[in-house]
MDAnalysis code that builds the backbone (N, CA, C; Angstrom):
import MDAnalysis as mda
import numpy as np

u = mda.Universe.empty(357, n_residues=119, atom_resindex=np.repeat(np.arange(119), 3), trajectory=True)
u.add_TopologyAttr("name", ["N", "CA", "C"] * 119)
u.add_TopologyAttr("resid", np.arange(1, 120))
u.add_TopologyAttr("resname", ["MET", "LEU", "ARG", "LYS", "GLU", "ASN", "LEU", "GLU", "ARG", "GLN", "VAL", "GLU", "GLU", "MET", "ARG", "LEU", "SER", "PHE", "CYS", "TYR", "ALA", "ASP", "ALA", "LEU", "PRO", "MET", "GLU", "LYS", "LEU", "LEU", "ILE", "GLU", "GLN", "ILE", "ILE", "LEU", "CYS", "TRP", "PRO", "ARG", "LEU", "TYR", "ILE", "ILE", "GLU", "LEU", "ILE", "HIS", "HIS", "SER", "ASN", "GLN", "ARG", "GLU", "SER", "HIS", "THR", "ILE", "THR", "SER", "GLY", "ILE", "TYR", "LEU", "GLU", "LYS", "LEU", "LEU", "THR", "ASN", "SER", "GLN", "LYS", "ARG", "PHE", "MET", "ARG", "ALA", "VAL", "ASP", "MET", "LEU", "MET", "ARG", "VAL", "ARG", "LYS", "MET", "GLN", "ALA", "GLN", "MET", "ASP", "LEU", "SER", "GLU", "ALA", "LYS", "ARG", "TYR", "ALA", "ILE", "ASN", "LEU", "VAL", "ARG", "SER", "LYS", "LYS", "ALA", "THR", "PRO", "LEU", "LEU", "LYS", "ALA", "LEU", "THR", "ASP"])
u.atoms.positions = np.array([
    [0.941, -0.976, 0.130],
    [-0.245, -0.108, -0.081],
    [0.783, 1.144, 0.162],
    [1.949, 1.179, 0.760],
    [2.693, 2.548, 0.905],
    [3.519, 2.409, -0.418],
    [3.891, 1.540, -0.969],
    [4.638, 1.717, -2.234],
    [3.708, 2.176, -3.526],
    [2.480, 2.024, -3.635],
    [1.533, 2.404, -4.373],
    [1.254, 3.703, -4.256],
    [1.165, 4.206, -2.931],
    [0.820, 5.581, -2.605],
    [2.126, 6.519, -3.051],
    [3.217, 5.948, -2.754],
    [4.438, 6.521, -3.035],
    [4.549, 6.617, -4.572],
    [4.393, 5.703, -5.040],
    [4.378, 5.693, -6.623],
    [3.657, 6.564, -7.348],
    [2.304, 6.951, -6.659],
    [1.318, 7.974, -7.125],
    [1.639, 9.332, -7.038],
    [2.385, 9.334, -5.871],
    [3.038, 10.705, -5.510],
    [3.929, 11.030, -6.544],
    [4.923, 10.126, -6.781],
    [5.958, 10.402, -7.619],
    [5.563, 10.874, -9.063],
    [4.202, 10.047, -9.495],
    [3.911, 10.418, -10.882],
    [3.233, 11.862, -10.824],
    [2.610, 12.080, -9.683],
    [1.872, 13.436, -9.812],
    [3.152, 14.814, -9.798],
    [4.253, 14.157, -9.016],
    [5.187, 15.089, -9.172],
    [5.881, 15.072, -10.506],
    [6.094, 14.161, -11.341],
    [6.455, 14.135, -12.607],
    [5.624, 14.649, -13.406],
    [4.275, 14.798, -13.166],
    [3.455, 15.585, -14.230],
    [3.242, 17.102, -13.974],
    [3.697, 17.306, -12.498],
    [3.743, 18.872, -12.187],
    [5.172, 19.321, -12.786],
    [6.143, 18.503, -12.844],
    [7.638, 19.071, -13.272],
    [7.801, 19.110, -14.746],
    [6.685, 18.185, -15.698],
    [6.801, 18.375, -16.908],
    [5.459, 19.398, -17.333],
    [5.032, 19.946, -16.353],
    [3.853, 21.119, -16.901],
    [2.713, 20.026, -17.468],
    [2.534, 19.024, -17.090],
    [1.294, 18.340, -17.864],
    [0.043, 19.245, -18.007],
    [-0.591, 19.882, -17.243],
    [-1.758, 20.540, -17.280],
    [-1.789, 21.274, -18.180],
    [-0.580, 22.081, -18.696],
    [-0.687, 23.146, -19.598],
    [-0.118, 22.533, -21.272],
    [0.121, 21.322, -21.038],
    [0.601, 20.631, -22.575],
    [-0.402, 20.550, -23.401],
    [0.239, 20.509, -24.605],
    [-0.580, 20.266, -25.880],
    [-0.867, 18.778, -25.828],
    [-1.806, 18.385, -26.663],
    [-2.320, 16.797, -26.401],
    [-0.971, 15.945, -26.902],
    [-0.148, 16.260, -28.026],
    [0.635, 15.525, -28.147],
    [2.026, 15.397, -27.153],
    [2.087, 16.415, -26.128],
    [3.112, 16.608, -25.401],
    [2.457, 15.636, -24.161],
    [1.454, 15.622, -23.984],
    [0.664, 14.824, -22.793],
    [0.823, 13.475, -23.009],
    [0.721, 12.774, -24.171],
    [0.704, 11.356, -24.717],
    [2.384, 11.140, -24.601],
    [3.374, 11.969, -24.634],
    [4.971, 11.902, -24.530],
    [5.116, 11.927, -22.988],
    [4.421, 12.805, -22.245],
    [4.748, 12.783, -20.564],
    [4.293, 11.410, -20.163],
    [2.999, 10.767, -20.578],
    [2.414, 9.782, -20.150],
    [3.401, 8.796, -20.503],
    [4.206, 8.784, -21.747],
    [4.997, 7.648, -22.022],
    [6.389, 7.922, -20.921],
    [6.648, 8.888, -20.612],
    [7.906, 9.144, -19.811],
    [7.516, 8.367, -18.549],
    [6.127, 8.918, -17.988],
    [5.921, 8.402, -16.809],
    [5.789, 7.047, -16.602],
    [5.400, 6.351, -17.763],
    [5.072, 4.823, -17.758],
    [6.400, 4.124, -17.970],
    [7.643, 4.684, -18.704],
    [8.570, 4.201, -18.598],
    [9.609, 4.347, -17.256],
    [9.338, 5.493, -16.619],
    [10.313, 5.749, -15.529],
    [9.929, 4.516, -14.269],
    [9.095, 4.031, -14.053],
    [9.148, 3.017, -12.834],
    [9.847, 1.575, -13.383],
    [9.380, 1.357, -14.569],
    [9.947, 0.114, -15.297],
    [11.631, 0.176, -15.353],
    [11.807, 1.457, -15.448],
    [13.621, 1.486, -15.670],
    [14.044, 1.571, -14.132],
    [13.377, 2.019, -13.420],
    [13.858, 2.034, -11.925],
    [13.832, 0.701, -11.434],
    [13.067, -0.161, -11.693],
    [12.869, -1.516, -11.142],
    [14.026, -2.268, -12.007],
    [13.977, -2.340, -12.871],
    [15.133, -3.156, -13.912],
    [16.640, -2.450, -13.447],
    [16.711, -1.171, -12.950],
    [18.011, -0.767, -12.455],
    [18.345, -1.376, -11.078],
    [17.393, -1.452, -10.140],
    [17.340, -1.967, -9.058],
    [17.826, -3.645, -9.168],
    [16.914, -4.350, -9.946],
    [17.266, -5.724, -10.095],
    [18.613, -5.906, -10.339],
    [18.965, -4.942, -11.537],
    [20.450, -5.122, -12.161],
    [21.732, -5.003, -11.126],
    [21.485, -4.038, -10.244],
    [22.231, -3.605, -9.427],
    [22.385, -4.750, -8.291],
    [21.368, -5.290, -7.852],
    [21.256, -6.429, -6.945],
    [22.067, -7.613, -7.518],
    [21.898, -8.013, -8.784],
    [22.246, -9.180, -9.672],
    [23.683, -9.277, -9.806],
    [24.297, -7.375, -9.729],
    [25.983, -7.358, -10.176],
    [26.457, -7.711, -8.715],
    [25.877, -7.531, -7.353],
    [26.404, -7.837, -6.225],
    [26.323, -9.454, -6.111],
    [25.691, -10.321, -6.392],
    [25.541, -11.380, -6.205],
    [26.078, -12.481, -7.625],
    [26.233, -13.624, -7.202],
    [26.774, -14.685, -8.175],
    [25.586, -14.764, -9.222],
    [25.874, -14.762, -10.671],
    [24.855, -15.012, -11.722],
    [25.314, -15.727, -13.087],
    [24.646, -16.333, -13.626],
    [25.245, -17.078, -14.965],
    [25.279, -15.849, -16.042],
    [26.273, -16.088, -16.784],
    [26.243, -15.347, -17.811],
    [25.317, -14.962, -18.625],
    [24.303, -16.076, -18.884],
    [23.046, -15.795, -19.665],
    [22.172, -14.799, -18.933],
    [22.048, -14.931, -17.735],
    [21.016, -14.080, -16.961],
    [21.837, -12.536, -16.925],
    [22.931, -12.426, -16.973],
    [23.553, -11.046, -16.744],
    [23.554, -10.364, -18.129],
    [23.723, -11.281, -19.348],
    [23.495, -10.862, -20.523],
    [21.992, -10.263, -20.744],
    [21.227, -11.189, -20.131],
    [19.573, -10.812, -20.443],
    [19.372, -9.797, -19.603],
    [19.865, -9.514, -18.327],
    [19.582, -8.468, -17.651],
    [20.211, -6.847, -18.447],
    [21.100, -7.160, -18.686],
    [22.083, -6.087, -19.464],
    [20.857, -5.437, -20.605],
    [20.598, -6.245, -21.438],
    [20.129, -5.984, -22.227],
    [18.491, -5.655, -22.192],
    [17.972, -6.165, -21.079],
    [16.641, -5.140, -20.482],
    [16.964, -3.905, -20.087],
    [18.083, -3.826, -19.317],
    [18.075, -2.414, -18.668],
    [18.557, -1.461, -20.087],
    [19.484, -1.930, -20.939],
    [19.455, -1.088, -22.084],
    [18.392, -0.706, -22.694],
    [17.405, -1.813, -23.052],
    [16.384, -1.212, -24.039],
    [15.113, -0.635, -23.120],
    [15.388, -0.537, -21.831],
    [14.301, 0.125, -21.026],
    [14.973, 1.603, -20.976],
    [16.578, 1.822, -20.717],
    [16.809, 3.245, -20.993],
    [16.488, 3.817, -22.147],
    [16.645, 3.126, -23.367],
    [16.489, 3.708, -24.739],
    [15.132, 3.986, -24.731],
    [14.171, 3.394, -24.287],
    [12.912, 3.500, -24.395],
    [12.477, 5.029, -23.427],
    [12.920, 4.869, -22.362],
    [12.949, 6.153, -21.724],
    [13.487, 7.449, -22.432],
    [14.632, 7.215, -22.722],
    [15.383, 8.312, -23.423],
    [14.539, 8.799, -24.581],
    [14.257, 7.857, -25.222],
    [13.632, 8.216, -26.594],
    [12.302, 9.251, -26.345],
    [11.442, 8.638, -25.205],
    [10.586, 9.460, -24.670],
    [10.721, 10.955, -24.370],
    [11.836, 11.110, -23.707],
    [12.357, 12.210, -23.041],
    [12.956, 12.955, -24.514],
    [13.646, 12.476, -25.343],
    [13.947, 13.467, -26.483],
    [13.045, 13.696, -27.430],
    [11.930, 12.834, -27.458],
    [10.751, 13.298, -28.170],
    [9.833, 14.434, -27.587],
    [9.951, 14.330, -26.455],
    [9.162, 15.524, -25.942],
    [10.157, 16.813, -25.994],
    [11.271, 16.572, -25.783],
    [12.099, 17.730, -25.989],
    [12.096, 18.420, -27.348],
    [11.943, 17.553, -28.401],
    [11.894, 18.109, -29.945],
    [10.605, 18.764, -30.075],
    [9.402, 17.976, -29.399],
    [8.090, 18.754, -29.668],
    [7.962, 19.875, -29.398],
    [8.461, 20.123, -27.953],
    [8.504, 21.729, -27.289],
    [9.368, 22.346, -27.909],
    [10.537, 22.141, -28.516],
    [11.124, 23.164, -29.098],
    [10.531, 23.529, -30.623],
    [10.041, 22.456, -31.087],
    [9.199, 22.935, -32.433],
    [8.021, 23.808, -32.204],
    [7.483, 23.781, -31.056],
    [6.445, 24.386, -30.546],
    [6.609, 25.612, -30.635],
    [8.064, 25.885, -29.358],
    [8.529, 27.314, -29.328],
    [9.055, 28.040, -30.608],
    [9.530, 27.223, -31.376],
    [9.730, 27.945, -32.804],
    [8.666, 28.448, -33.503],
    [7.476, 27.596, -33.472],
    [6.387, 27.972, -34.082],
    [5.757, 29.336, -33.307],
    [5.779, 29.257, -31.981],
    [5.185, 30.347, -31.149],
    [6.067, 31.527, -31.763],
    [7.287, 31.295, -31.861],
    [8.204, 32.684, -32.017],
    [7.973, 33.139, -33.445],
    [7.587, 32.280, -34.302],
    [7.234, 32.563, -35.897],
    [5.888, 33.233, -35.928],
    [4.943, 32.811, -35.072],
    [3.952, 33.116, -35.136],
    [3.781, 34.906, -34.658],
    [4.495, 35.052, -33.352],
    [4.944, 36.328, -32.827],
    [5.420, 37.336, -33.950],
    [6.845, 36.836, -34.503],
    [7.167, 37.961, -35.465],
    [6.238, 38.110, -36.641],
    [5.379, 37.137, -37.111],
    [4.396, 37.707, -37.803],
    [3.354, 38.584, -37.657],
    [3.258, 38.506, -36.151],
    [2.187, 39.484, -35.836],
    [2.732, 40.707, -35.616],
    [3.853, 41.071, -35.258],
    [4.638, 41.886, -35.134],
    [4.896, 42.872, -36.567],
    [5.051, 41.726, -37.547],
    [5.388, 42.469, -38.868],
    [3.997, 42.789, -39.497],
    [2.689, 42.384, -39.092],
    [1.518, 42.909, -39.637],
    [1.289, 44.017, -38.658],
    [1.767, 44.011, -37.525],
    [1.224, 45.635, -36.916],
    [2.262, 46.484, -37.635],
    [3.505, 46.499, -37.916],
    [4.178, 47.388, -38.509],
    [3.609, 47.867, -39.833],
    [3.336, 46.862, -40.595],
    [2.543, 47.026, -41.947],
    [1.303, 47.927, -41.846],
    [0.438, 47.670, -40.775],
    [-0.653, 48.240, -40.383],
    [-0.347, 49.656, -39.992],
    [0.440, 50.062, -39.456],
    [0.921, 51.316, -39.072],
    [0.489, 51.647, -37.773],
    [0.214, 50.533, -37.023],
    [-0.031, 50.665, -35.556],
    [0.973, 50.433, -34.529],
    [2.012, 50.283, -35.244],
    [3.086, 49.804, -34.347],
    [3.829, 51.039, -33.647],
    [4.662, 50.825, -32.572],
    [5.343, 51.806, -31.866],
    [6.791, 51.894, -32.383],
    [7.372, 53.085, -32.473],
    [8.395, 53.151, -33.232],
    [9.693, 52.051, -32.718],
    [9.529, 51.575, -31.297],
    [10.319, 50.568, -30.995],
    [10.021, 49.285, -31.556],
    [8.840, 48.870, -31.957],
    [8.500, 47.644, -32.525],
    [8.969, 47.830, -33.923],
    [8.775, 48.698, -34.643],
    [9.281, 49.158, -36.337],
    [10.698, 48.892, -35.865],
    [11.374, 49.266, -34.992],
    [13.055, 49.342, -35.261],
    [13.342, 47.473, -34.835],
    [12.629, 47.161, -34.077],
    [12.886, 45.467, -33.726],
    [12.536, 44.796, -35.252],
    [11.610, 45.109, -36.165],
    [11.241, 44.221, -37.244],
    [12.049, 44.557, -38.388],
    [12.880, 45.837, -38.154],
    [13.734, 46.043, -39.622],
    [14.956, 45.217, -39.440],
])
């Protein structure tokens, strides 16, 4: 019970840290993917670590190493994709702001400072 409550608290903290409430739908999907990958990676890290301290077969060592590597890749791909989506969104927002400023200048409603910035 305590572990479930702890996990739920950590999931909520992750949602807050990734600004889930304000995210676009695509970002929300990626945040969910990150949140789903994180506990799996954490558990596999713990198993891998405890396995390193004990004697084990080469086969089980290779299996755990591949499992860990694949979990890390899945987690990092989700993080990387979220970063890319947010970067593209920021670039689109900037382009939109520039178009808005240019349209203001063309409509002659802009201040002299805005005209100087867009020239």
